C-alpha positions in Angstrom: 0.0 0.0 0.0 1.3 3.4 -0.9 1.8 5.8 2.1 -0.5 8.8 2.2 1.2 12.1 1.7 1.5 14.1 4.9 -0.6 17.2 4.9 1.2 20.2 6.5 -0.7 21.7 9.5 -1.9 25.2 8.8 -1.8 27.5 11.7 -3.8 30.7 11.2 -2.3 33.5 13.2 -4.6 35.6 15.4 -5.5 38.9 13.9 -3.4 41.6 15.6 -5.2 44.4 17.2 -4.4 47.8 15.8 -2.3 48.5 18.9 -1.0 46.2 21.6 -2.2 47.0 25.1 1.4 47.2 26.2 1.9 50.0 23.8 -0.7 52.3 25.3 0.5 54.6 28.1 -2.2 54.8 30.7 -0.4 57.7 32.2 -1.7 59.7 29.3 -5.1 58.0 29.0 -6.9 61.2 28.2 -4.8 61.8 25.1 -5.1 58.2 24.1 -8.9 58.4 24.3 -9.0 61.7 22.5 -7.1 60.1 19.6 -9.7 57.3 19.1 -12.4 58.8 16.9 -15.7 57.4 15.8 -16.9 57.6 12.2 -18.8 60.7 13.2 -15.7 62.4 14.4 -16.4 62.3 18.2 -13.5 61.1 20.3 -13.9 58.2 22.7 -12.9 60.6 25.5 -15.9 62.9 24.7 -18.2 59.9 24.6 -17.0 58.5 27.9 -17.2 61.9 29.5 -20.8 62.3 28.4 -21.7 58.9 29.7 -20.1 59.3 33.1 -21.6 62.8 33.5 -25.1 61.5 32.8 -24.6 58.5 35.2 -23.2 60.6 38.1 -25.9 63.2 37.8 -29.0 61.1 37.1 -28.3 57.5 38.1 -25.7 57.3 40.9 -27.4 54.4 42.6 -27.7 52.3 39.4 -24.6 53.6 37.5 -23.1 50.3 36.6 -26.5 48.9 35.4 -27.1 52.0 33.3 -23.6 52.3 31.8 -24.2 50.3 28.6 -27.7 51.6 28.1 -26.6 55.3 28.4 -23.5 54.7 26.3 -25.6 53.2 23.5 -28.1 56.1 23.5 -25.3 58.8 23.5 -23.4 56.9 20.8 -26.5 56.7 18.6 -27.6 60.3 19.2 -30.6 59.4 21.3 -31.4 61.8 24.1 -31.4 59.7 27.3 -34.1 61.8 28.8 -36.5 60.4 26.2 -36.3 57.0 27.9 -34.8 57.6 31.4 -36.2 59.7 34.2 -33.8 62.6 34.6 -35.6 65.4 36.4 -37.6 65.0 39.5 -39.1 68.4 40.3 -41.2 68.3 43.5 -42.5 71.8 44.1 -45.2 71.8 46.8 -45.7 75.6 46.8 -48.9 75.4 44.7 -50.4 72.6 46.9 -49.4 74.4 50.1 -50.8 77.7 48.8 -54.1 76.1 48.2 -54.3 74.9 51.8 -54.0 78.3 53.4 -57.8 78.7 53.8 -58.1 75.2 55.3 -55.3 75.8 57.8 -56.9 79.1 59.0 -60.3 77.3 59.3 -58.9 74.4 61.3 -56.5 76.4 63.6 -59.1 77.1 66.3 -59.6 73.4 66.8 -56.0 73.0 67.7 -55.7 76.1 70.0 -54.4 75.4 73.5 -54.8 77.5 76.6 -51.9 79.1 78.5 -50.1 76.8 81.0 -50.9 77.5 84.7 -48.2 78.0 87.4 -47.5 74.2 87.6 -47.1 74.0 83.8 -50.4 72.2 83.1 -52.3 73.3 80.0 -56.1 73.4 80.6 
């Protein structure tokens, strides 16, 4: 029987990233992030800055959970306030102003007399 020819083993090399992690100076991380641009021209630094600003101001208790969600919205030009509660305005001045008449009407029912010499209120 004739011997089968030996097939050489083909090893496909891993695709190299554009830059090796060891080549990035984390001392100058801001500059590195500013140099990474999206197709729209925004830098990665600007994007991360917007995402963190939004998280710190509006979602401090759920910042990690919201990170990807907010990042996606900002990256795609979607205003996060369209989907996330951002403002919580609680002004009770109107409601309190409407109660002025009621408070004046009810005040006599809560009136107390002056304390006597022993401090007892009649």
